[in-house]
Backbone bond lengths (Angstrom), bond angles and torsions (degrees), N, CA, C in turn:
res aa  C-N    CA-C-N  psi(-1)  N-CA   C-N-CA  omega(-1)  CA-C   N-CA-C  phi
1 M - - - 1.443 - - 1.525 109.07 -
2 N 1.302 115.28 136.82 1.463 116.49 178.26 1.531 110.12 -88.21
3 L 1.301 116.30 171.51 1.459 122.47 -174.57 1.525 112.02 -63.22
4 A 1.324 117.30 -38.61 1.469 120.93 -178.86 1.527 110.55 -64.34
5 T 1.306 117.42 -40.03 1.466 121.63 178.82 1.521 110.51 -66.94
6 Q 1.320 117.02 -40.77 1.461 120.72 178.80 1.521 111.26 -63.94
7 I 1.326 116.65 -42.47 1.465 120.40 178.43 1.518 110.53 -64.98
8 S 1.333 116.73 -41.30 1.465 121.33 179.82 1.529 110.27 -63.91
9 N 1.328 117.09 -45.61 1.461 120.26 179.25 1.522 111.24 -63.82
10 S 1.317 117.09 -38.38 1.456 121.51 178.41 1.527 110.29 -64.62
11 A 1.328 117.09 -42.10 1.467 121.29 179.31 1.519 110.12 -64.85
12 L 1.331 117.57 -40.75 1.463 120.72 178.41 1.525 110.80 -64.11
13 S 1.316 116.59 -38.01 1.457 120.85 179.25 1.525 110.38 -65.20
14 I 1.320 117.22 -43.26 1.464 120.94 178.65 1.527 110.26 -65.84
15 T 1.338 116.35 -41.51 1.466 120.29 179.27 1.524 110.17 -63.59
16 G 1.333 117.58 -43.37 1.461 120.75 178.84 1.522 111.61 -62.17
17 T 1.318 116.53 -40.12 1.460 120.96 177.59 1.522 110.75 -64.94
18 A 1.314 116.42 -41.74 1.468 119.95 178.19 1.526 110.42 -62.84
19 Y 1.328 116.52 -42.13 1.470 119.89 177.94 1.526 111.07 -60.55
20 L 1.330 116.33 -42.17 1.467 119.71 179.61 1.524 111.48 -65.02
21 L 1.324 116.87 -40.37 1.466 119.97 178.32 1.532 111.42 -65.45
22 I 1.317 116.78 -41.78 1.470 120.39 178.81 1.525 109.94 -66.29
23 A 1.335 117.17 -40.78 1.466 120.55 178.15 1.526 110.75 -62.74
24 A 1.329 117.36 -41.75 1.465 120.95 178.53 1.525 110.54 -63.36
25 L 1.320 116.97 -41.70 1.463 120.78 177.55 1.520 111.09 -62.46
26 C 1.328 116.95 -43.60 1.469 120.87 178.67 1.532 111.28 -62.13
27 L 1.337 116.90 -42.28 1.467 120.11 178.60 1.518 110.91 -64.22
28 F 1.324 117.31 -42.17 1.457 121.11 178.21 1.526 110.63 -60.56
29 L 1.321 117.10 -46.84 1.467 120.38 179.75 1.528 111.46 -63.78
30 A 1.335 116.81 -39.67 1.466 120.50 179.25 1.528 110.50 -64.10
31 L 1.325 117.48 -44.26 1.466 120.40 179.23 1.525 111.34 -64.21
32 H 1.317 116.04 -38.23 1.467 119.94 177.59 1.538 110.24 -63.22
33 Q 1.313 117.25 -42.02 1.458 120.60 -179.74 1.532 111.49 -68.86
34 V 1.334 117.21 -36.02 1.468 120.24 176.56 1.523 109.50 -63.21
35 K 1.323 116.58 -41.16 1.469 120.57 177.93 1.525 110.04 -60.73
36 Q 1.325 116.97 -44.12 1.460 120.75 178.70 1.523 111.02 -64.56
37 L 1.327 117.33 -32.61 1.462 121.74 179.21 1.519 111.35 -70.89
38 V 1.321 117.45 -39.21 1.467 121.75 -174.30 1.525 111.96 -76.67
39 I 1.323 118.15 -28.31 1.471 120.90 -176.53 1.533 111.85 -53.47
40 P 1.333 120.16 -50.33 1.474 118.27 -177.70 1.534 114.02 -71.71
41 I 1.339 117.32 -24.62 1.460 118.09 -177.94 1.526 112.12 -101.26
42 G 1.332 117.04 8.37 1.466 121.08 178.66 1.522 113.09 -55.89
43 P 1.351 118.56 -48.34 1.465 119.19 178.40 1.536 112.72 -61.18
44 L 1.322 116.50 -35.05 1.467 119.61 177.47 1.524 110.61 -65.44
45 I 1.323 116.93 -41.94 1.467 120.49 178.61 1.524 110.39 -63.24
46 R 1.337 116.90 -42.21 1.477 119.88 178.64 1.533 110.78 -65.22
47 A 1.329 117.59 -37.52 1.465 120.61 178.96 1.527 110.86 -65.72
48 V 1.326 116.90 -42.66 1.472 120.08 178.03 1.525 110.09 -63.81
49 A 1.328 117.35 -40.69 1.466 120.54 178.00 1.526 110.69 -63.13
50 A 1.326 117.46 -39.14 1.465 120.88 178.48 1.520 110.64 -65.23
51 V 1.324 117.18 -42.41 1.472 120.44 178.45 1.526 110.11 -62.33
52 C 1.326 117.36 -43.50 1.471 120.51 178.33 1.522 111.44 -62.01
53 T 1.323 117.32 -39.66 1.458 121.36 178.19 1.517 111.22 -64.48
54 V 1.320 117.12 -43.22 1.470 121.02 178.45 1.527 110.03 -62.35
55 I 1.314 117.40 -45.27 1.471 120.54 179.77 1.520 110.53 -62.40
56 L 1.330 117.71 -42.78 1.462 120.97 179.05 1.521 111.36 -62.73
57 C 1.330 116.99 -45.31 1.473 120.47 -179.12 1.520 111.77 -66.09
58 L 1.328 117.39 -42.18 1.467 119.94 178.24 1.521 111.45 -64.96
59 S 1.316 116.82 -39.79 1.469 120.25 178.31 1.525 111.10 -64.69
60 A 1.324 116.44 -43.73 1.462 119.97 179.00 1.522 110.63 -63.17
61 A 1.331 117.04 -42.07 1.463 120.28 178.57 1.525 110.67 -63.06
62 L 1.315 117.90 -41.83 1.467 121.18 179.15 1.529 110.92 -63.05
63 V 1.320 117.22 -42.62 1.467 120.73 178.82 1.529 109.91 -64.28
64 L 1.315 118.09 -43.14 1.454 120.80 -179.00 1.535 111.21 -67.13
65 L 1.340 117.60 -40.39 1.462 120.05 177.18 1.517 111.67 -65.17
66 T 1.338 116.23 -39.04 1.460 120.03 176.96 1.526 110.97 -64.51
67 A 1.319 116.85 -42.78 1.469 120.80 179.27 1.527 109.99 -64.21
68 A 1.335 117.86 -38.83 1.464 120.76 178.55 1.520 111.25 -66.68
69 A 1.339 115.42 -39.14 1.469 118.68 -179.59 1.510 111.24 -68.89
70 V 1.316 117.62 -40.22 1.465 121.26 179.24 1.522 110.45 -69.83
71 G 1.316 117.17 -37.14 1.464 121.30 179.75 1.516 112.39 -70.97
72 A 1.327 118.21 -24.17 1.459 121.20 -178.83 1.516 111.30 -76.80
73 H 1.303 117.92 -21.94 1.478 120.21 -178.22 1.476 110.85 -82.73
């Protein structure tokens, strides 16, 4: 390998490392902002999850009661 190729490869390696560091910083900042976004709507998310759970349980109970009624005949 000649000197120019070695310098070029070294520069590419440094550039790639810099890109990875910048990407990691961007991901960290994005995750931090998502956390800040979710904090105020956390109770809303829990309420929606509770409603979905109630609907699922009521639906399952209705199906089981219907199956029991049909099976009894």
